[in-house]
PAZA-991122 format. One record per residue (C-alpha): residue number from 1; residue in three letters; y, x, z. Coordinates in steps of 0.1 Angstrom, whole numbers, plus 5000, padded with zeros to 4 digits. Layout:
NUM	ALA	Y	X	Z
...
This chain:
1	UNK	5323	8438	5752
2	UNK	5291	8424	5738
3	UNK	5291	8397	5765
4	UNK	5327	8388	5755
5	UNK	5317	8386	5718
6	UNK	5287	8364	5726
7	UNK	5309	8341	5747
8	UNK	5334	8337	5719
9	UNK	5306	8330	5694
10	UNK	5293	8303	5718
11	UNK	5328	8288	5721
12	UNK	5332	8287	5683
13	UNK	5297	8271	5680
14	UNK	5306	8244	5706
15	UNK	5339	8237	5688
16	UNK	5322	8232	5655
17	UNK	5295	8211	5671
18	UNK	5322	8189	5687
19	UNK	5340	8186	5653
20	UNK	5307	8176	5636
21	UNK	5300	8151	5664
22	UNK	5335	8136	5659
23	UNK	5329	8133	5622
24	UNK	5295	8117	5629
25	UNK	5312	8093	5653
26	UNK	5338	8084	5627
27	UNK	5311	8077	5601
28	UNK	5291	8058	5627
29	UNK	5321	8036	5634
30	UNK	5322	8027	5597
31	UNK	5286	8015	5595
32	UNK	5283	7997	5629
33	UNK	5293	7963	5617
34	UNK	5283	7932	5636
35	UNK	5257	7914	5615
36	UNK	5237	7883	5623
37	UNK	5210	7862	5607
38	UNK	5222	7829	5591
39	UNK	5256	7831	5609
40	UNK	5279	7816	5582
41	UNK	5286	7780	5575
42	UNK	5281	7768	5539
43	UNK	5319	7770	5533
44	UNK	5321	7805	5546
45	UNK	5292	7816	5524
46	UNK	5308	7799	5494
47	UNK	5340	7818	5500
48	UNK	5322	7851	5496
49	UNK	5302	7838	5467
50	UNK	5333	7828	5448
51	UNK	5349	7861	5454
52	UNK	5320	7885	5449
53	UNK	5292	7865	5433
54	UNK	5292	7883	5399
55	UNK	5254	7889	5398
56	UNK	5236	7865	5375
57	UNK	5215	7853	5405
58	UNK	5243	7851	5430
59	UNK	5244	7813	5427
60	UNK	5206	7811	5431
61	UNK	5210	7827	5465
62	UNK	5220	7792	5478
63	UNK	5185	7778	5471
64	UNK	5164	7763	5499
65	UNK	5143	7786	5520
66	UNK	5166	7817	5517
67	UNK	5178	7836	5548
68	UNK	5209	7856	5551
69	UNK	5222	7887	5569
70	UNK	5259	7877	5574
71	UNK	5287	7900	5584
72	UNK	5320	7883	5591
73	UNK	5349	7897	5571
74	UNK	5324	7915	5547
75	UNK	5298	7893	5531
76	UNK	5261	7888	5531
77	UNK	5226	7899	5520
78	UNK	5202	7871	5509
79	UNK	5165	7875	5514
80	UNK	5132	7857	5516
81	UNK	5102	7865	5539
82	UNK	5064	7864	5533
83	UNK	5036	7880	5552
84	UNK	5060	7899	5575
85	UNK	5079	7914	5546
86	UNK	5116	7908	5537
87	UNK	5126	7906	5500
88	UNK	5162	7910	5492
89	UNK	5172	7890	5461
90	UNK	5199	7904	5438
91	UNK	5229	7925	5449
92	UNK	5247	7921	5482
93	UNK	5276	7896	5480
94	UNK	5305	7917	5492
95	UNK	5332	7941	5480
96	UNK	5318	7971	5463
97	UNK	5331	7994	5491
98	UNK	5312	7974	5517
99	UNK	5278	7976	5501
100	UNK	5265	8008	5517
101	UNK	5275	7999	5554
102	UNK	5262	7964	5550
103	UNK	5229	7975	5536
104	UNK	5225	8002	5562
105	UNK	5230	7977	5590
106	UNK	5206	7952	5574
107	UNK	5179	7978	5568
108	UNK	5178	7986	5605
109	UNK	5164	7951	5613
110	UNK	5126	7947	5611
111	UNK	5104	7963	5585
112	UNK	5119	7981	5555
113	UNK	5130	7954	5531
114	UNK	5119	7953	5494
115	UNK	5147	7949	5469
116	UNK	5142	7926	5439
117	UNK	5163	7922	5407
118	UNK	5191	7946	5417
119	UNK	5217	7963	5395
120	UNK	5215	8000	5386
121	UNK	5244	8007	5411
122	UNK	5225	7993	5440
123	UNK	5193	8010	5428
124	UNK	5210	8044	5429
125	UNK	5225	8037	5463
126	UNK	5193	8028	5481
127	UNK	5176	8057	5465
128	UNK	5202	8083	5474
129	UNK	5212	8070	5509
130	UNK	5180	8053	5521
131	UNK	5151	8071	5504
132	UNK	5139	8042	5483
133	UNK	5120	8044	5451
134	UNK	5141	8024	5426
135	UNK	5120	8014	5396
136	UNK	5131	7995	5365
137	UNK	5120	7959	5369
138	UNK	5132	7946	5335
139	UNK	5164	7940	5316
140	UNK	5192	7914	5317
141	UNK	5209	7904	5285
142	UNK	5246	7895	5284
143	UNK	5263	7879	5254
144	UNK	5301	7883	5248
145	UNK	5313	7849	5237
146	UNK	5344	7864	5223
147	UNK	5324	7884	5198
148	UNK	5296	7859	5193
149	UNK	5288	7846	5158
150	UNK	5258	7832	5140
151	UNK	5255	7860	5113
152	UNK	5227	7885	5110
153	UNK	5190	7885	5102
154	UNK	5180	7885	5139
155	UNK	5197	7851	5143
156	UNK	5179	7834	5114
157	UNK	5155	7817	5138
158	UNK	5185	7802	5157
159	UNK	5201	7789	5125
160	UNK	5168	7773	5114
161	UNK	5163	7757	5148
162	UNK	5199	7742	5147
163	UNK	5193	7728	5112
164	UNK	5160	7712	5123
165	UNK	5177	7695	5152
166	UNK	5207	7683	5131
167	UNK	5185	7669	5104
168	UNK	5163	7651	5129
169	UNK	5194	7634	5145
170	UNK	5192	7651	5179
171	UNK	5221	7643	5201
172	UNK	5233	7671	5224
173	UNK	5259	7665	5252
174	UNK	5269	7677	5286
175	UNK	5252	7653	5309
176	UNK	5217	7647	5323
177	UNK	5205	7619	5346
178	UNK	5184	7631	5375
179	UNK	5155	7607	5370
180	UNK	5150	7616	5334
181	UNK	5153	7653	5342
182	UNK	5126	7650	5370
183	UNK	5103	7632	5346
184	UNK	5106	7657	5318
185	UNK	5103	7686	5343
186	UNK	5070	7672	5356
187	UNK	5057	7669	5320
188	UNK	5069	7704	5312
189	UNK	5052	7718	5343
190	UNK	5018	7706	5331
191	UNK	5021	7729	5301
192	UNK	5027	7761	5322
193	UNK	5002	7787	5333
194	UNK	5010	7778	5369
195	UNK	5008	7740	5366
196	UNK	5007	7725	5401
197	UNK	5040	7739	5414
198	UNK	5074	7753	5403
199	UNK	5079	7791	5406
200	UNK	5106	7798	5432
201	UNK	5127	7826	5447
202	UNK	5134	7845	5414
203	UNK	5140	7811	5398
204	UNK	5159	7785	5418
205	UNK	5146	7750	5420
206	UNK	5158	7722	5397
207	UNK	5167	7700	5427
208	UNK	5187	7726	5446
209	UNK	5207	7710	5474
210	UNK	5240	7726	5464
211	UNK	5249	7723	5427
212	UNK	5287	7722	5426
213	UNK	5300	7741	5396
214	UNK	5267	7739	5376
215	UNK	5268	7726	5340
216	UNK	5240	7704	5326
217	UNK	5234	7700	5289
218	UNK	5208	7676	5275
219	UNK	5192	7668	5241
220	UNK	5180	7634	5232
221	UNK	5162	7620	5202
222	UNK	5162	7583	5196
223	UNK	5173	7578	5232
224	UNK	5146	7599	5247
225	UNK	5153	7631	5266
226	UNK	5136	7660	5248
227	UNK	5152	7690	5266
228	UNK	5178	7702	5291
229	UNK	5194	7734	5303
230	UNK	5212	7739	5336
231	UNK	5238	7766	5338
232	UNK	5249	7782	5370
233	UNK	5284	7797	5374
234	UNK	5291	7835	5379
235	UNK	5321	7843	5399
236	UNK	5347	7870	5405
237	UNK	5379	7869	5424
238	UNK	5376	7831	5430
239	UNK	5372	7822	5393
240	UNK	5343	7815	5370
241	UNK	5338	7845	5346
242	UNK	5305	7834	5330
243	UNK	5274	7812	5332
244	UNK	5237	7818	5333
245	UNK	5210	7794	5321
246	UNK	5188	7793	5352
247	UNK	5168	7761	5345
248	UNK	5155	7749	5311
249	UNK	5129	7723	5303
250	UNK	5116	7710	5269
251	UNK	5093	7683	5255
252	UNK	5065	7693	5232
253	UNK	5071	7661	5213
254	UNK	5099	7678	5193
255	UNK	5078	7705	5176
256	UNK	5107	7726	5161
257	UNK	5120	7733	5196
258	UNK	5154	7725	5211
259	UNK	5162	7756	5232
260	UNK	5184	7773	5207
261	UNK	5204	7742	5197
262	UNK	5211	7735	5234
263	UNK	5222	7770	5240
264	UNK	5245	7772	5210
265	UNK	5261	7739	5219
266	UNK	5268	7751	5255
267	UNK	5281	7785	5242
268	UNK	5306	7767	5219
269	UNK	5318	7746	5249
270	UNK	5322	7776	5272
271	UNK	5339	7797	5245
272	UNK	5365	7769	5239
273	UNK	5372	7769	5277
274	UNK	5379	7806	5276
275	UNK	5347	7818	5293
276	UNK	5340	7853	5281
277	UNK	5304	7859	5290
278	UNK	5270	7842	5290
279	UNK	5243	7860	5310
280	UNK	5208	7852	5297
281	UNK	5191	7863	5329
282	UNK	5161	7885	5335
283	UNK	5134	7896	5310
284	UNK	5109	7909	5335
285	UNK	5089	7941	5331
286	UNK	5108	7952	5299
287	UNK	5113	7989	5305
288	UNK	5118	8021	5286
289	UNK	5095	8051	5287
290	UNK	5121	8074	5303
291	UNK	5116	8081	5340
292	UNK	5149	8080	5359
293	UNK	5156	8098	5391
294	UNK	5142	8078	5420
295	UNK	5117	8058	5400
296	UNK	5080	8055	5410
297	UNK	5063	8068	5378
298	UNK	5030	8051	5386
299	UNK	5047	8017	5394
300	UNK	5067	8019	5362
301	UNK	5035	8027	5342
302	UNK	5019	7996	5358
303	UNK	5049	7975	5349
304	UNK	5046	7985	5313
305	UNK	5008	7978	5312
306	UNK	5013	7943	5327
307	UNK	5041	7937	5301
308	UNK	5019	7947	5272
309	UNK	4986	7932	5284
310	UNK	4994	7905	5310
311	UNK	5009	7878	5288
312	UNK	4981	7855	5299
313	UNK	4997	7855	5333
314	UNK	5033	7850	5320
315	UNK	5049	7851	5286
316	UNK	5068	7884	5291
317	UNK	5070	7892	5254
318	UNK	5078	7857	5244
319	UNK	5107	7854	5268
320	UNK	5121	7887	5257
321	UNK	5118	7878	5220
322	UNK	5136	7845	5226
323	UNK	5165	7860	5245
324	UNK	5168	7890	5223
325	UNK	5176	7868	5192
326	UNK	5211	7863	5206
327	UNK	5218	7899	5201
328	UNK	5235	7906	5234
329	UNK	5239	7938	5255
330	UNK	5209	7948	5276
331	UNK	5213	7961	5312
332	UNK	5186	7977	5332
333	UNK	5175	7959	5363
334	UNK	5156	7974	5392
335	UNK	5133	7968	5422
336	UNK	5134	7990	5453
337	UNK	5105	7999	5477
338	UNK	5098	8025	5503
339	UNK	5062	8029	5489
340	UNK	5054	8047	5456
341	UNK	5028	8020	5449
342	UNK	5037	7988	5469
343	UNK	5005	7968	5462
344	UNK	5007	7947	5493
345	UNK	5045	7940	5488
346	UNK	5038	7930	5452
347	UNK	5011	7905	5463
348	UNK	5035	7891	5489
349	UNK	5062	7887	5463
350	UNK	5039	7868	5440
351	UNK	5031	7845	5469
352	UNK	5068	7841	5478
353	UNK	5075	7832	5442
354	UNK	5046	7807	5443
355	UNK	5028	7824	5414
356	UNK	4997	7828	5436
C-alpha cells in the first residue's frame, strides 16, 4: 500500500513538473525573439522611431557612432561601446509590451550593459526582472504648452531677458545657415570647460547626418548670428507630439543672454501649431534624498556630492536653475548597472561622452 502511495505521489510530481516545464516553454517562446546587430535600414529604423520614439532622446539615437540591437517586427535598443562595455542610451524604441522580451534578449549578448538616461518604468523593469541597481541619474523637465504663460516670480528672469533682446533690436526667426552655425559653435566651444571637442552620446552632434524634422531657430543682432537652438522632434503613433532643445549655442558678445528669448519664440510657434509639450531635457545628477527600491545608496550619495561640489567639471546647478525657470513638471531619470559602485563603467561613460 505504501509503495502504491509513493508511486502515485511520484506520478503527481512528474505531472506538475511537466506542467511547469510547459509553462516555462511558453514563457521562453515569448522571449526568444530573433535579434541582430545593426540589421535595420534607415527607413526601417525611422518607422519604429516615428511610432514609438517618445523619449526626449529618441531622435538623438540616430547620431553617428551608435549601434543597434534590432528585432524585426518589434523595435530596437540603441547603445554605444567603450572599453568593452555597452551603454544603452534612453528607453527601447518599441511597444510597451515588447520592452521586457526585447531587453532580455539584448542582455544575453556580451557583458551586462549599463543603462543611461532611462525612464522610471524601465528602471523598475531592469531592477525587478534582471537584478539591476537602478539609481536616479537626474530629472527631465516637461513644459505643457497649453498651460504655459509668462506670469509668476520665477519667470521674472525670462521676462527681463526678452525685454533686453527686444530693446536691443534682436531678430529671432526659424532659420539658421550651416556655415554661420559652425562658426558660432566653434567660438562657443572655446568657452566651455571641455574646449577641444564636443561632448557626445548624451548630447547628439550639431552636424548629425540625419536631421529631417528638426527645427532651427536663430537670433541675429545687426546681421550677426548671436545664438541658435536646434529642436528635435518627439514622436508617438507616427505624429510629432513635442520637441526638445538638444543643441544650443550663444555668443558672449550679447551680454544679457539670448537663450530665453529664443526658447519663448520657439514655444510660441509650436503652441500655434498645436504642439502640446516641450521637453527641456536632462538636468544631470539632480536627485532627491529618498532612496527608492533598487537604488544603489552609495552611488546616489556620490551623485549628490558631485552635483553639489563638482560644478567646476560641469555647471550642474546652473543648468538646473536655467531650466527650472520655465516652471515645468519634473520627472525622475535613472541609470542602471549591475554593480553597486560602477567606478570603471562611470569612467568608460565619461570617455564615451568625450568628457575625458
